[in-house]
C-alpha angles and dihedrals in degrees: 000000000000148000122270109264096206096235127258123351115252107254098168120098122223119277132213110241101173142358133198114238094029114261112265090015120158132214090035115171103164119098098209121085123189126191121195124203138194092240141019112293142189135203118229116214094333094182092064103028100047117081119194120201124228087035117255117228091197107044115241121247109255123193132173114210116179107284095003143065120211122198122187120193116223096187118074114263114250118235120250093008132137111227123202128186110197110200095178106189094327096111113082136161123250097236106062102351091252106180116232091220128234104338126175126185115208135191137152135220088206135060097274143034121244105223108178122113139188127199143175142127141288120211132178106262094220100053106004092242114160109258114225125206098008121144119242119192145176129226124200087194101082096197117113091232092064092078091061100036109035134048116247117274099219127002145194133182131229120246128213090285092054088250122142136182125196111199136188094040119165121222113275145081123302145177117222129216138172123215139180090218104203096170097039096235093124094232137081103272104142127054092219092061113108111241146171129197139182133196091212114116109233115218109181117217143150136228136182111256143167128236130187119238116197119212112201123211088198138331091294108029131065117222098189144337114220128195106224121191116224140165110257119209115215143248094032100153103065113145122194125191110217121210141163118236121234111261115254099180105093117207140140108268100188145318127225143178105197093160125037093233097061146023130202137213119207118202129187095233137019121267137200091210121066117221120258116245124202117187114224102183104024142036108268098185106134086344099138145056105203122218125183134186122243092263091046092226094112119056124187122195115203114205111232097194119072088210088064090045088056093046108101098206126041115186115199136173105223118202116189142147118264136172116254128208091277093055095252124133109243133172115263127186123199131179110226132185116208110203122193110244090224113035119236093245092055092046089054091048092052091047091051090052090051090049091051092051091047094050090049093050090047092051092048092050092049091053090057090047092243125142112254112215102166113122121248106250090222089066107070114193128201106251114197120197117228118212123188126004111083109108131343097012112171116245091241095055130085137211115250128200119206120200125202093218135028114278123240099188138007114201103207093185088067094058123080132182112197143167136185116258112182088343090304119122105239131187118240125208113249142166136203121222138171103183112122092013129109118267116289091016125119130186127219110213119189139169092266116197120199117256093015133127122223134185124212109203119192119187125216114286094012088138127041125183129211091270093056096254113144134203126253121239113278135189115199127185121216120190118189112210124233118262087238089068093067142065130223123219129193116192119199108200115208132184096041114152119232092238093064115108100214137330120237115200119200131193113216137184123228092274091056095252112150112240103170139002135196136174111235113245113201086352093303126111119198126207120186131184096025114170109240112266147090116302139181126218133221129175132200120208094220101199096180094040093230093135098247143072114273126202125228133254122216096199089056092043088240121152118208116263112274120257121194132188128206102234094214127062123237122231114216121192132193115270091012127126105204126189118195136170124235109198115192129195100031096090124057115251095246092056098046106078113082112249093232090059096051116107093190102070121195112252111248118232112251117246133168100185090110089054091056091046090051092049091050090052091050090052092047090241131132113251116229111176094196091056091047092049091050090063092066 
């Protein structure tokens, strides 16, 4: 007894049996194209997967009808032009979604077909990730202005590997660009669109070449390796580094007051001049503590007065500089109302409910003659957050303390750093700093000795914020690890050009998180106190020596700063001093980033051969793929 199994799975992709007009036809004038297949088909995500060349400003109408696909052009057909419709893997059958494979339909409105092609890769300039779905186009107009004034002549689109192919190219000289075309006009029209450009002149050509095809006997054994001649289209190794330009249009993005004690302004670009605030329904003299981000594009105003914190609506006249339609900075004044997310009345109601619960819990504990230690909700303490320290802290690290609100006073005499010397508690010199740290964050720097325990003791009310809240007493243990717990790594950087400002070498984990960073001195970067493990390396050619990666600017003819990855990981072991060489410039950008670090994984081709082999084994039958294929 059993259920019908339905026979073999369909492994055969659909096949084109006819086209109208005929494929590779010349002198075509009709705007409707119909493709006929040997089985029912479907198109997967046609809007993204299909690439029309030349690009169509008004997208064609695409319909799937049983065993056919009909495409109707809405733009006028250009005279003497080769048209290509690249379907990629979008065409699949209805049975098992078998993809047809890379299929391109070609026709010409002239008397010949242009057959040249160029190909390559697009990667993200900052981290060399493959860029999927980005437009890549050619211009016969070699002027730099063509990219911003004319639509692309012929286009391709990157796949999940960042790979692109532009087909149907006529002989000639071209410039190549990549574009995240958000408004579908096939040219750079918005500064926020990702782009890549190259000054190389592209001259398409062909040559006869040989490739090796491996024939496998099974998953482990090779049956034969054949040398197959083919026509190679050049260039096929173009690599473009995509970046997004810094915004130059300055405007106010949004305002918000998530918490009653502060409000925040978000601008599109940084500024050297803070906006001017004029209070309309309260006294704003010495009312704020101003806090800005590192880029100075986000500004937070902390309210000093608790009366203002409890005021539900703050009405302010905001005067700031913005960019007008001519690209000039002009003064703009807006009237803004900042509303507390939770009104004062509701906050008081919630507080009273918490107080009532606290009093009941206290009364219940006292009846059972137990000590009640829970804090009265009406007494709000300042609660700093300690980061670092604990156990196994490296000697070159420091403890940091993050505060939820701006501080008014730090009482240093209430803070003690001690260690035990011959069982005697001994004070250790220390200092507190905030430079280079995020807002409301302070570092504790001590004379840390390896394999030594320290204690940071903070008395009650050592820290007081602008609302008068004080911190509770705190005792925090710091254990400095032994030097034998760490590895040391020296990285010799080779292949650096003399014009490079400085070289920043970064140590990364497998997820791409930066763990350490050092500027190479005399082309050598030194890393001490590395936790044993496997690491990856990246370097930034910091041309302006500002200590960070900088993007490019097309209007200034400025490429983004180069980022290079060492393709192989480095194994660091405890007690080891390891010296390694990082050679840049000898591997193309698209092949540098290790595969295990890539977030954009290449899509695997779907196959169900193994399913048929498994079914044959379950039925006790020999599996012959050719016989199975012949049934379809």
